[in-house]
VEXDREN-2710 file (C-alpha; in Angstrom, 1 decimal):
% VEXDREN-2710
k/r/px/py/pz
1/MET/0.0/0.2/0.1
2/PRO/2.6/2.7/1.0
3/ASN/4.2/1.8/-2.4
4/GLN/1.1/2.6/-4.6
5/TYR/0.2/5.7/-2.5
6/CYS/4.2/6.8/-3.5
7/VAL/3.3/6.1/-7.3
8/TRP/0.2/8.3/-6.7
9/LEU/2.0/11.2/-5.5
10/GLY/4.6/10.9/-7.9
11/ILE/1.7/11.1/-10.9
12/MET/-0.1/13.8/-9.2
13/PHE/2.9/15.8/-8.8
14/SER/3.9/15.6/-12.6
15/ARG/0.7/16.6/-13.7
16/LEU/1.2/19.6/-11.6
17/VAL/4.3/20.5/-12.9
18/PHE/3.2/19.9/-16.3
19/GLY/0.2/21.9/-15.7
20/LEU/2.1/24.9/-14.0
21/GLY/4.3/24.8/-17.1
22/LEU/1.5/25.1/-19.4
23/LEU/-0.2/28.0/-17.6
24/SER/3.4/30.1/-18.0
25/ALA/2.6/30.2/-21.8
26/THR/-1.3/29.7/-21.7
27/ALA/-4.1/31.1/-19.2
28/LEU/-7.3/29.4/-19.4
29/VAL/-10.6/31.3/-17.9
30/HIS/-12.9/28.3/-19.0
31/PRO/-11.7/24.8/-18.8
32/ALA/-13.8/24.5/-22.0
33/LEU/-16.3/26.2/-24.0
34/ALA/-18.8/24.8/-26.4
35/ALA/-17.9/24.4/-29.9
36/ASP/-21.1/26.0/-31.3
37/ALA/-20.4/29.4/-29.4
38/ARG/-21.2/32.2/-32.1
39/THR/-19.4/34.8/-30.7
40/LEU/-16.3/34.0/-30.3
41/GLN/-13.2/36.1/-31.4
42/ILE/-9.7/35.9/-31.9
43/PHE/-7.2/38.6/-31.4
44/VAL/-3.4/38.2/-32.2
45/SER/-1.2/40.9/-31.2
46/LYS/2.2/41.2/-33.2
47/ASN/3.8/43.8/-30.6
48/LYS/2.7/41.1/-27.8
49/GLN/3.2/38.1/-29.5
50/SER/0.3/37.2/-27.9
51/LEU/-3.2/35.8/-28.9
52/VAL/-6.7/36.3/-26.7
53/VAL/-9.8/34.6/-27.3
54/TYR/-13.0/36.7/-26.7
55/ASP/-16.9/35.4/-25.9
56/GLY/-18.5/38.8/-25.8
57/THR/-16.2/41.1/-23.7
58/GLU/-14.9/38.4/-21.5
59/VAL/-11.8/37.0/-21.9
60/VAL/-11.9/32.8/-22.4
61/ALA/-8.2/31.8/-23.0
62/THR/-4.8/33.4/-23.7
63/SER/-1.3/32.1/-25.2
64/LYS/1.8/33.0/-26.4
65/VAL/2.4/32.9/-30.2
66/SER/5.0/33.5/-32.8
67/THR/4.3/35.3/-35.9
68/GLY/5.9/35.9/-39.0
69/LYS/9.7/36.9/-39.2
70/ASP/11.2/39.4/-41.5
71/GLY/10.7/39.1/-45.0
72/HIS/7.7/36.7/-43.9
73/THR/5.6/39.2/-42.0
74/THR/2.4/38.1/-40.8
75/PRO/-0.3/40.2/-42.6
76/SER/-2.5/42.6/-40.3
77/GLY/-6.2/42.7/-40.6
78/ILE/-9.5/41.2/-40.2
79/PHE/-9.9/37.3/-41.1
80/SER/-11.9/34.1/-40.3
81/VAL/-11.3/30.7/-40.0
82/LEU/-11.9/28.9/-43.3
83/GLU/-11.0/25.6/-43.1
84/LYS/-9.5/23.3/-40.2
85/GLN/-7.8/20.3/-40.2
86/LYS/-6.4/18.4/-37.4
87/TYR/-3.2/17.3/-39.2
88/HIS/-1.9/19.7/-42.4
89/GLU/1.5/19.4/-44.4
90/SER/2.9/23.0/-45.7
91/ASN/2.0/23.6/-49.6
92/LEU/5.0/26.1/-49.6
93/TYR/7.5/25.0/-47.3
94/SER/8.8/21.4/-47.7
95/ALA/5.8/19.9/-46.5
96/ALA/6.5/21.2/-42.9
97/PRO/3.9/19.7/-40.2
98/MET/1.1/21.9/-39.3
99/PRO/-0.8/20.1/-36.7
100/PHE/-4.4/21.5/-35.7
101/MET/-4.3/24.0/-38.7
102/GLN/-7.1/26.9/-38.8
103/ARG/-6.6/28.4/-41.8
104/LEU/-7.2/32.2/-42.5
105/THR/-6.5/32.9/-46.4
106/TRP/-6.4/30.8/-49.1
107/SER/-2.7/31.9/-50.0
108/GLY/-1.1/30.5/-47.2
109/ILE/-1.8/32.0/-43.5
110/ALA/-2.8/29.8/-40.4
111/LEU/-3.3/29.1/-37.2
112/HIS/-1.3/26.1/-36.1
113/GLU/0.4/24.4/-33.7
114/SER/4.5/23.9/-33.1
115/ASN/7.4/23.2/-31.3
116/SER/9.2/26.2/-32.0
117/VAL/7.3/29.0/-30.4
118/PRO/9.7/31.7/-28.8
119/ARG/7.6/34.7/-28.2
120/TYR/9.1/36.9/-30.9
121/PRO/8.6/36.5/-34.8
122/ALA/10.0/33.3/-36.5
123/SER/7.3/31.8/-38.7
124/HIS/7.1/32.1/-42.5
125/GLY/4.1/34.1/-41.9
126/CYS/1.7/31.8/-40.3
127/VAL/0.8/31.9/-36.5
128/ARG/2.1/29.0/-34.2
129/MET/0.8/28.4/-31.2
130/PRO/1.9/25.8/-28.2
131/GLY/0.9/22.3/-29.2
132/ALA/-1.4/22.2/-26.0
133/PHE/-3.0/25.3/-26.5
134/ALA/-3.4/24.6/-30.2
135/LYS/-5.4/21.6/-29.5
136/MET/-7.7/23.1/-27.2
137/LEU/-8.5/26.4/-29.7
138/TYR/-9.0/23.8/-32.3
139/GLY/-12.0/22.5/-30.0
140/MET/-13.6/25.5/-29.4
141/THR/-13.8/27.1/-32.5
142/GLU/-15.6/26.6/-36.2
143/PRO/-15.3/28.0/-39.7
144/GLY/-16.5/31.6/-39.8
145/ILE/-14.9/32.6/-36.4
146/PRO/-13.2/36.1/-36.9
147/VAL/-9.5/36.4/-36.3
148/ILE/-8.3/40.0/-35.9
149/ILE/-4.4/40.6/-36.5
150/SER/-2.6/43.8/-35.4
151/ASP/0.3/45.3/-34.3
152/GLY/-0.8/46.3/-30.7
153/GLU/-3.7/44.7/-28.4
154/LEU/-7.2/45.2/-29.4
155/VAL/-9.8/44.7/-26.9
156/PRO/-13.7/44.7/-28.2
157/GLN/-16.0/47.1/-26.7
158/PRO/-19.8/47.4/-26.7
159/ILE/-21.2/50.0/-29.4
160/ASP/-24.7/51.2/-29.5
161/HIS/-25.5/53.5/-32.8
162/SER/-28.5/53.8/-34.9
163/THR/-26.6/52.7/-37.9
164/LEU/-25.8/49.1/-36.6
165/PHE/-28.7/46.6/-37.4
166/HIS/-31.4/45.1/-34.7
167/PRO/-33.5/41.9/-35.2
168/ASP/-36.9/42.5/-36.9
169/ALA/-38.5/39.2/-36.5
170/PRO/-42.2/39.0/-37.6
171/ALA/-44.8/39.4/-34.6
172/ALA/-46.2/36.1/-33.3
173/MET/-49.3/35.8/-35.6
174/PRO/-52.7/33.9/-34.5
175/LEU/-53.7/31.7/-37.1
176/LEU/-57.3/32.3/-38.5
177/SER/-58.3/34.4/-35.5
178/ASP/-61.1/36.0/-36.9
179/VAL/-62.7/33.1/-38.4
180/GLU/-64.9/30.2/-36.9
181/LEU/-64.5/26.6/-37.5
182/ARG/-67.0/24.7/-39.3
183/PRO/-67.5/21.1/-39.8
184/SER/-66.9/19.5/-43.5
185/MET/-67.5/16.1/-45.3
186/PRO/-64.4/14.2/-44.3
187/ASP/-63.2/10.9/-46.7
188/SER/-64.3/8.8/-44.3
189/PRO/-66.9/9.0/-41.6
190/GLN/-64.7/8.0/-39.1
191/LYS/-62.4/10.9/-39.6
192/PRO/-64.0/14.2/-38.8
193/VAL/-62.2/17.2/-39.8
194/GLN/-62.6/20.9/-39.5
195/VAL/-61.7/24.1/-42.1
196/ALA/-62.0/27.7/-42.1
197/MET/-65.2/29.0/-43.3
198/ASN/-66.2/33.1/-43.6
199/ASP/-69.9/32.7/-43.0
200/THR/-70.2/33.9/-39.6
201/ALA/-74.0/33.9/-39.6
202/ALA/-74.0/30.2/-39.4
203/MET/-74.2/28.3/-36.1
204/PRO/-70.8/28.4/-34.2
205/MET/-69.6/24.6/-33.2
206/PRO/-69.2/24.1/-29.7
207/MET/-66.2/23.3/-27.6
208/VAL/-63.8/24.5/-30.1
209/GLN/-60.6/25.1/-28.8
210/PRO/-58.6/28.1/-29.4
211/LEU/-55.8/27.7/-32.0
212/ALA/-52.3/28.3/-30.9
213/THR/-50.0/31.2/-32.5
214/HIS/-47.3/30.9/-34.6
215/GLU/-44.0/32.6/-34.2
216/ALA/-41.3/32.6/-37.0
217/GLU/-37.9/31.0/-35.7
218/PRO/-35.2/33.7/-35.7
219/PRO/-32.1/33.4/-38.0
220/SER/-29.8/30.9/-36.7
221/GLU/-26.9/31.4/-39.3
222/PRO/-24.4/34.6/-38.9
223/ILE/-24.1/36.7/-42.0
224/SER/-21.1/38.7/-42.6
225/MET/-21.4/42.3/-44.2
226/LEU/-18.8/44.9/-45.8
227/ILE/-19.6/48.6/-46.3
228/THR/-16.9/50.2/-48.6
229/ARG/-16.7/52.4/-51.4
230/ARG/-17.8/51.8/-54.7
231/THR/-15.6/50.3/-57.3
232/LEU/-15.5/50.3/-61.1
233/ARG/-17.5/46.9/-60.7
234/GLU/-20.3/48.3/-58.5
235/THR/-20.7/51.2/-61.0
236/VAL/-20.9/49.1/-63.8
237/ILE/-23.3/46.6/-62.3
238/ASP/-25.5/49.6/-61.6
239/ILE/-25.2/50.6/-64.8
240/GLN/-26.3/47.5/-66.3
241/THR/-29.2/47.1/-63.9
242/LEU/-30.4/50.5/-64.8
243/LEU/-30.1/50.0/-68.5
244/ASN/-32.2/47.2/-68.6
245/ALA/-34.6/48.5/-66.6
246/LEU/-35.1/51.1/-69.2
247/GLY/-35.4/48.7/-72.2
248/PHE/-31.8/48.6/-73.2
249/SER/-30.3/44.9/-73.4
250/ALA/-27.3/45.4/-71.3
251/GLY/-26.9/41.6/-70.7
252/ASP/-26.1/40.3/-67.3
253/SER/-25.7/42.4/-64.2
254/ASP/-22.1/41.2/-63.6
255/GLY/-19.7/44.0/-63.5
256/LEU/-18.2/43.3/-66.4
257/LEU/-17.9/45.4/-69.6
258/GLY/-18.7/42.9/-72.5
259/PRO/-20.4/43.9/-75.9
260/SER/-23.9/44.0/-74.8
261/THR/-23.1/46.4/-72.3
262/VAL/-21.0/48.6/-74.2
263/GLU/-23.8/48.8/-77.0
264/ALA/-26.4/49.7/-74.4
265/ILE/-24.3/52.4/-73.0
266/ARG/-23.6/53.9/-76.7
267/ALA/-27.6/53.5/-77.5
268/PHE/-28.4/55.5/-74.3
269/LYS/-26.0/57.9/-75.2
270/THR/-27.0/58.5/-78.8
271/LEU/-30.6/59.4/-77.4
272/ARG/-29.3/62.1/-75.6
273/PRO/-26.5/64.0/-77.5
274/ALA/-26.8/66.9/-75.5
275/GLU/-26.0/65.4/-72.2
276/PHE/-22.9/63.9/-73.1
277/ALA/-21.4/66.4/-75.6
278/GLY/-17.9/66.3/-75.2
279/ASP/-18.2/63.1/-72.9
280/ARG/-15.6/60.9/-74.8
281/SER/-15.2/58.3/-71.8
282/LEU/-17.4/55.4/-71.6
283/ILE/-18.1/55.0/-68.0
284/SER/-18.3/58.8/-65.9
285/ASP/-20.2/60.2/-63.3
286/THR/-22.4/62.1/-66.1
287/LEU/-23.4/58.6/-67.4
288/LEU/-24.3/57.2/-63.9
289/LYS/-26.4/60.4/-63.0
290/ALA/-28.2/60.5/-66.3
291/LEU/-29.2/56.9/-65.8
292/TYR/-30.5/57.6/-62.2
293/THR/-32.6/60.6/-63.4
294/ALA/-34.4/58.8/-66.5
295/ALA/-35.0/55.7/-63.6
296/GLY/-36.2/58.1/-61.3
297/LYS/-33.7/57.0/-58.8
298/GLY/-32.1/60.6/-57.3
299/GLU/-28.5/60.7/-56.9
300/PRO/-26.2/57.8/-57.3
301/PRO/-24.8/56.3/-54.2
302/ASN/-20.9/56.2/-53.4
303/GLY/-21.0/53.3/-51.2
304/VAL/-22.1/49.7/-51.1
305/ILE/-22.7/47.2/-48.7
306/MET/-22.1/43.5/-49.4
307/VAL/-23.6/40.5/-47.8
308/ARG/-22.5/36.9/-47.3
309/LYS/-23.4/33.8/-45.6
310/ALA/-21.5/30.3/-45.0
311/PHE/-18.6/32.3/-47.3
312/LYS/-21.3/32.7/-50.1
313/PRO/-22.4/36.1/-51.7
314/VAL/-26.0/36.5/-50.3
315/PHE/-26.9/40.0/-52.0
316/GLU/-25.4/43.6/-52.2
317/ALA/-26.7/46.9/-52.3
318/PRO/-25.8/50.8/-52.5
319/VAL/-25.2/52.9/-49.8
320/THR/-24.2/56.5/-49.1
321/ILE/-21.2/57.9/-47.4
322/ALA/-21.2/61.5/-46.3
323/ASP/-18.0/63.4/-46.7
324/PRO/-16.3/61.1/-49.1
325/GLY/-13.0/63.2/-49.3
326/LEU/-12.4/62.2/-45.6
327/ALA/-11.2/58.3/-44.9
328/LEU/-13.6/56.0/-43.2
329/GLY/-11.1/54.4/-41.8
330/THR/-11.2/50.5/-40.9
331/HIS/-13.7/49.3/-38.4
332/PHE/-15.1/45.6/-37.3
333/PHE/-18.0/44.9/-35.8
334/THR/-19.5/41.6/-33.9
335/LEU/-23.2/41.0/-32.8
336/HIS/-22.8/39.0/-29.6
337/ALA/-26.6/38.6/-28.4
338/VAL/-29.9/39.7/-29.9
339/ASP/-33.6/40.3/-28.1
340/GLU/-35.6/39.1/-30.6
341/LYS/-39.0/40.3/-28.5
342/ALA/-37.3/43.9/-27.6
343/GLY/-35.8/44.0/-31.1
344/THR/-32.4/45.0/-29.6
345/ALA/-29.0/43.8/-30.6
346/ASP/-25.6/44.1/-28.3
347/TRP/-22.8/45.1/-30.9
348/LEU/-19.1/45.1/-30.1
349/GLY/-16.4/46.7/-31.9
350/ILE/-12.8/47.9/-32.6
351/THR/-10.6/50.3/-34.9
352/LEU/-7.7/48.8/-36.7
353/GLU/-5.0/51.2/-38.1
354/ASN/-5.7/52.2/-41.3
355/ASN/-2.7/52.4/-43.6
356/LEU/-3.5/53.7/-46.8
357/SER/-0.9/54.5/-49.8
358/ARG/-0.8/58.0/-51.1
359/GLU/-1.5/56.1/-54.3
360/THR/-4.6/54.7/-52.8
361/MET/-6.0/57.6/-51.3
362/ARG/-5.6/59.9/-54.7
363/ARG/-7.6/56.5/-56.2
364/LEU/-10.7/57.2/-53.7
365/GLY/-10.6/60.7/-53.7
366/ILE/-9.5/60.7/-50.1
367/SER/-8.3/64.1/-49.8
368/ASN/-7.7/63.8/-45.6
369/PRO/-7.1/60.3/-44.0
370/GLU/-6.5/61.2/-40.4
371/SER/-9.6/63.5/-39.5
372/SER/-12.4/60.7/-39.1
373/ILE/-9.5/58.1/-37.9
374/VAL/-7.5/60.0/-35.1
375/THR/-9.4/62.3/-33.6
376/GLY/-12.8/62.0/-31.5
377/LYS/-14.8/58.7/-31.6
378/PRO/-13.6/57.1/-34.8
379/ILE/-16.2/54.5/-34.9
380/ALA/-19.5/56.8/-34.1
381/ARG/-18.1/59.3/-36.8
382/SER/-17.6/56.7/-39.5
383/LEU/-21.2/55.1/-38.8
384/SER/-22.9/58.7/-38.4
385/ARG/-21.3/59.3/-42.3
386/ILE/-23.2/55.9/-43.7
387/SER/-26.7/56.1/-44.9
388/ILE/-28.7/52.4/-45.7
389/PRO/-31.8/52.7/-47.6
390/ASP/-34.6/51.5/-45.6
391/GLU/-35.4/48.6/-47.6
392/THR/-31.9/47.2/-47.6
393/ARG/-32.2/48.1/-43.6
394/ARG/-35.2/45.7/-43.3
395/LYS/-34.0/42.7/-45.5
396/ILE/-30.6/42.8/-43.5
397/ASP/-32.5/43.2/-40.1
398/ALA/-34.3/39.8/-40.6
399/LEU/-31.1/38.1/-41.4
400/ILE/-28.8/39.0/-38.5
401/ALA/-28.2/36.4/-35.8
402/PRO/-25.5/36.7/-33.1
403/GLY/-21.9/35.7/-34.6
404/SER/-23.2/38.0/-37.3
405/THR/-20.2/41.0/-38.7
406/LEU/-19.5/43.9/-40.2
407/THR/-16.4/45.4/-41.7
408/ILE/-16.6/49.2/-42.4
409/SER/-13.2/49.7/-44.9
410/ASP/-12.2/52.3/-47.6
411/THR/-10.2/49.7/-49.6
412/GLY/-12.9/47.5/-50.4
413/LEU/-12.8/43.5/-50.9
414/GLY/-9.2/43.4/-51.6
415/ARG/-7.0/40.3/-53.0
416/GLU/-7.6/37.8/-50.4
417/THR/-11.6/37.8/-50.6
418/GLY/-13.1/35.3/-53.0
419/GLU/-14.8/32.1/-53.1
420/GLY/-14.8/30.2/-49.9
421/THR/-14.2/33.4/-47.7
422/ASP/-15.9/36.0/-45.6
423/PHE/-14.7/39.4/-46.2
424/ILE/-11.0/39.9/-45.7
425/THR/-9.5/43.1/-44.9
426/ILE/-5.8/43.5/-45.1
427/THR/-4.6/46.5/-43.2
428/ARG/-1.3/45.7/-43.3
429/GLY/0.7/43.1/-45.6
END
């Protein structure tokens, strides 16, 4: 018996030492979290070489990491988990093992386990994590969970603003509440049935139980949204849509200047020679304004909101950005919780550093990049400049669910956003 007791003490002491070693690099606030949690967010700080997992504003877990070294810098920006593999080998670096891999871009950036996590930049671009933590994080996440990588530490804060969306589930509606139930001839005498009749003058049936109400199920799958400035693609889609509505055959509204679209533009201009005198460009503000006027649509918008669900496009719609000469900045919002009955939503937000080159600012027509980002309240200032049509707002209100996200960015879709992704925004390459 004494020998068995000593063995037991030895085992317990070994476990304690291992646990203390793990906690020196990793701190767990919760021992576990359900895999279907919808409001997890992962924040990686390159300056601190740390990773923090939040559920709302609550810290769930922390760990040291190693990000990309010089020449292989880990990009900063807004990502989400695209794919998970318990064991993966690098396609770029001699089939190097990447256990518990969680992909962030299809170009090769991921979170994964590593035996070398020295807490300084050491990887070829990925985010390395200690083995025990990488395995634990793998069990906590699911595809679509946001991952924000930045130089400094970021902490999600509650945001309350009228521009943000809130649930708009239909009210409970009683079924056939204003008609009486009358007997009908059944298929079989042994199976009496009831049907709704509008003739209220007839004798009512006795002992009819009141019908139950039906409440619409709220959305359960989150959506991702991006609000940004319009590019040539969105302008061409608008032109094609309006030309088709006005009776010109512009082809599919796909944003591509194919032969049908070009021919339809020229036909529209031919009917209005005075408006386009001296306008030699195929696409111009003059053309867009003329089409909006002809269709009775008012002023053309200068922004767009795009919506995706499960990494697939759902729809996009125009929005208006006030003071377009000012930068919007880069902001990210997550819907933590909703109250369907009260019609309220708890949003969390962060602002990322906005790194715009002079060429990008010139292309986007931004004359003052700092005024809306550094001074005052950057999130509130940017949200207050965005006007969303009521019809679009109602459509999105009916789609949002906990875990839905919204990105505001000057720079648009970016090269990493594509098939099988949410909206990926790179703030520093």
